Z-matrix of the N, CA and C atoms (Angstrom, degrees):
N
C 1 1.471
C 2 1.552 1 109.17
N 3 1.361 2 116.29 1 123.78
C 4 1.450 3 119.72 2 -178.36
C 5 1.513 4 108.41 3 -112.29
N 6 1.334 5 112.71 4 160.95
C 7 1.474 6 117.26 5 -173.49
C 8 1.508 7 108.03 6 -126.13
N 9 1.284 8 120.54 7 154.37
C 10 1.432 9 126.80 8 -179.01
C 11 1.582 10 109.43 9 -64.24
N 12 1.324 11 118.71 10 132.66
C 13 1.433 12 120.13 11 -177.98
C 14 1.496 13 109.83 12 -69.79
N 15 1.327 14 123.42 13 -22.47
C 16 1.450 15 120.88 14 177.43
C 17 1.474 16 119.85 15 -90.74
N 18 1.338 17 115.44 16 -38.79
C 19 1.522 18 120.75 17 -176.91
C 20 1.460 19 115.53 18 -117.39
N 21 1.306 20 116.76 19 -9.06
C 22 1.469 21 121.46 20 177.52
C 23 1.622 22 115.32 21 74.52
N 24 1.289 23 109.99 22 12.48
C 25 1.570 24 116.98 23 177.33
C 26 1.493 25 105.74 24 -72.66
N 27 1.334 26 117.21 25 147.59
C 28 1.565 27 125.36 26 178.34
C 29 1.532 28 102.14 27 -69.33
N 30 1.370 29 114.82 28 132.94
C 31 1.481 30 123.80 29 177.99
C 32 1.520 31 108.21 30 -83.26
N 33 1.369 32 108.73 31 143.40
C 34 1.520 33 116.58 32 172.49
C 35 1.541 34 109.21 33 -77.56
N 36 1.319 35 117.93 34 176.73
C 37 1.474 36 123.38 35 177.62
C 38 1.610 37 106.59 36 -66.32
N 39 1.287 38 117.57 37 -38.72
C 40 1.466 39 121.09 38 -179.06
C 41 1.571 40 110.00 39 -69.63
N 42 1.250 41 116.98 40 -39.76
C 43 1.520 42 121.46 41 178.45
C 44 1.502 43 111.91 42 -66.19
N 45 1.348 44 115.43 43 -32.38
C 46 1.497 45 121.91 44 178.24
C 47 1.472 46 112.69 45 -63.76
N 48 1.331 47 114.22 46 -34.31
C 49 1.470 48 120.67 47 -176.52
C 50 1.574 49 114.76 48 -89.96
N 51 1.279 50 118.47 49 -3.63
C 52 1.461 51 120.20 50 -178.33
C 53 1.580 52 108.76 51 -71.06
N 54 1.340 53 113.74 52 138.93
C 55 1.460 54 117.03 53 -178.06
C 56 1.544 55 105.51 54 -109.17
N 57 1.354 56 112.11 55 155.42
C 58 1.511 57 125.56 56 177.47
C 59 1.515 58 105.78 57 -62.18
N 60 1.326 59 114.60 58 127.40
C 61 1.540 60 118.89 59 179.20
C 62 1.549 61 111.31 60 -67.46
N 63 1.327 62 120.37 61 -28.82
C 64 1.453 63 123.14 62 179.29
C 65 1.572 64 113.36 63 -89.86
N 66 1.295 65 118.19 64 -18.44
C 67 1.467 66 122.81 65 174.57
C 68 1.487 67 111.13 66 -142.53
N 69 1.327 68 119.08 67 89.87
C 70 1.524 69 122.02 68 -175.34
C 71 1.433 70 113.37 69 -64.78
N 72 1.303 71 121.34 70 -0.84
C 73 1.458 72 122.50 71 177.15
C 74 1.553 73 109.80 72 -88.22
N 75 1.367 74 120.30 73 -12.25
C 76 1.414 75 125.36 74 -179.26
C 77 1.517 76 112.25 75 -110.37
N 78 1.350 77 120.16 76 147.82
C 79 1.418 78 126.40 77 173.55
C 80 1.494 79 108.50 78 -76.75
N 81 1.260 80 119.90 79 151.32
C 82 1.406 81 125.43 80 178.50
C 83 1.538 82 110.20 81 -75.79
N 84 1.233 83 119.69 82 -45.80
C 85 1.559 84 121.32 83 179.75
C 86 1.507 85 110.00 84 62.43
N 87 1.244 86 118.71 85 37.72
C 88 1.538 87 122.20 86 173.73
C 89 1.484 88 106.76 87 -130.73
N 90 1.373 89 115.49 88 150.06
C 91 1.391 90 119.80 89 172.98
C 92 1.548 91 111.50 90 -74.79
N 93 1.294 92 116.56 91 172.83
C 94 1.491 93 118.50 92 -175.32
C 95 1.484 94 114.24 93 -56.11
N 96 1.333 95 118.56 94 -46.25
C 97 1.486 96 122.02 95 -179.38
C 98 1.454 97 112.17 96 -65.57
N 99 1.348 98 117.26 97 -47.46
C 100 1.491 99 119.54 98 -179.11
C 101 1.543 100 108.98 99 -65.13
N 102 1.327 101 117.93 100 -40.33
C 103 1.478 102 116.40 101 179.64
C 104 1.532 103 112.54 102 -68.78
N 105 1.323 104 115.73 103 -28.24
C 106 1.494 105 117.03 104 174.07
C 107 1.526 106 110.46 105 -63.39
N 108 1.316 107 118.50 106 -46.96
C 109 1.456 108 124.86 107 -179.05
C 110 1.461 109 106.93 108 -64.25
N 111 1.335 110 120.77 109 -41.38
C 112 1.497 111 123.72 110 -173.63
C 113 1.617 112 106.14 111 -70.01
N 114 1.300 113 117.81 112 -43.95
C 115 1.492 114 115.21 113 -179.41
C 116 1.468 115 111.12 114 -69.82
N 117 1.326 116 122.36 115 -35.86
C 118 1.434 117 124.50 116 177.93
C 119 1.592 118 107.89 117 -62.66
N 120 1.280 119 114.57 118 -45.34
C 121 1.509 120 115.29 119 179.92
C 122 1.546 121 112.69 120 -67.81
N 123 1.267 122 118.93 121 -27.69
C 124 1.460 123 120.50 122 179.46
C 125 1.608 124 111.82 123 -74.78
N 126 1.333 125 110.72 124 -40.69
C 127 1.464 126 116.54 125 -176.58
C 128 1.483 127 116.93 126 -102.18
N 129 1.362 128 119.64 127 6.08
C 130 1.421 129 123.08 128 179.95
C 131 1.491 130 111.15 129 -65.58
N 132 1.304 131 117.19 130 127.35
C 133 1.456 132 123.56 131 -175.18
C 134 1.551 133 110.56 132 -114.16
N 135 1.360 134 118.44 133 10.53
C 136 1.435 135 123.62 134 -179.60
C 137 1.526 136 113.11 135 -58.29
N 138 1.276 137 116.81 136 -29.65
C 139 1.421 138 122.23 137 -169.91
C 140 1.639 139 109.24 138 -82.70
N 141 1.299 140 110.75 139 -11.71
C 142 1.429 141 116.09 140 176.44
C 143 1.532 142 113.53 141 86.74
N 144 1.374 143 117.65 142 -0.76
C 145 1.445 144 117.31 143 -172.19
C 146 1.471 145 110.50 144 -92.83
N 147 1.413 146 114.97 145 -29.66
C 148 1.458 147 118.71 146 -178.71
C 149 1.512 148 117.17 147 71.10
N 150 1.285 149 117.71 148 1.96
C 151 1.492 150 125.68 149 -179.74
C 152 1.494 151 108.96 150 -107.37
N 153 1.282 152 118.39 151 166.27
C 154 1.454 153 122.96 152 173.79
C 155 1.578 154 109.31 153 -68.97
N 156 1.262 155 112.29 154 147.81
C 157 1.407 156 118.05 155 178.65
C 158 1.556 157 113.27 156 -134.88
N 159 1.293 158 117.54 157 158.68
C 160 1.358 159 119.61 158 178.89
C 161 1.501 160 117.50 159 -87.62
N 162 1.314 161 120.04 160 142.23
C 163 1.442 162 126.27 161 174.74
C 164 1.446 163 108.38 162 -114.73
N 165 1.362 164 117.62 163 125.56
C 166 1.449 165 117.99 164 -177.10
C 167 1.598 166 107.35 165 -72.57
N 168 1.336 167 114.62 166 158.71
C 169 1.469 168 119.38 167 -174.50
C 170 1.472 169 112.63 168 -59.09
N 171 1.304 170 120.17 169 -38.51
C 172 1.502 171 125.39 170 -178.71
C 173 1.453 172 108.37 171 -60.14
N 174 1.341 173 119.54 172 -49.28
C 175 1.501 174 121.93 173 -178.07
C 176 1.504 175 111.43 174 -65.75
N 177 1.392 176 119.39 175 -34.74
C 178 1.431 177 120.75 176 178.19
C 179 1.535 178 108.45 177 -69.89
N 180 1.365 179 119.42 178 -44.98
C 181 1.385 180 120.37 179 178.70
C 182 1.620 181 113.81 180 -58.35
N 183 1.288 182 112.81 181 -39.59
C 184 1.462 183 113.69 182 -179.72
C 185 1.547 184 111.49 183 -68.08
N 186 1.345 185 116.79 184 -33.84
C 187 1.527 186 118.72 185 175.00
C 188 1.523 187 110.27 186 -60.68
N 189 1.324 188 114.37 187 -49.07
C 190 1.444 189 120.80 188 -174.55
C 191 1.516 190 108.54 189 -66.11
N 192 1.302 191 119.14 190 -49.13
C 193 1.392 192 122.27 191 -179.46
C 194 1.517 193 112.98 192 -61.87
N 195 1.416 194 118.89 193 -37.88
C 196 1.404 195 124.22 194 178.72
C 197 1.569 196 108.28 195 -55.72
N 198 1.225 197 121.74 196 -45.04
C 199 1.438 198 125.40 197 -174.73
C 200 1.525 199 110.00 198 -70.92
N 201 1.287 200 119.41 199 -35.63
C 202 1.509 201 119.55 200 -178.17
C 203 1.536 202 112.55 201 -90.32
N 204 1.306 203 122.60 202 -6.02
C 205 1.425 204 128.84 203 174.66
C 206 1.564 205 114.73 204 -90.07
N 207 1.331 206 115.91 205 -1.10
C 208 1.407 207 117.46 206 -176.45
C 209 1.535 208 112.54 207 -94.73
């Protein structure tokens, strides 16, 4: 039994098989919700830069907690 690296939720069989979009040799090890936020953050082009950007830990925690507190 594996858990999400971000929120510690138990991963489903499908989530266990998901690969990292930037390095297909690695498994993602994130639940569906956390992987959605992760992929959106990686490929978000709203800033006009088109490059990867850093998200501070506090902002990421608030995003994850917002989804689980509803």
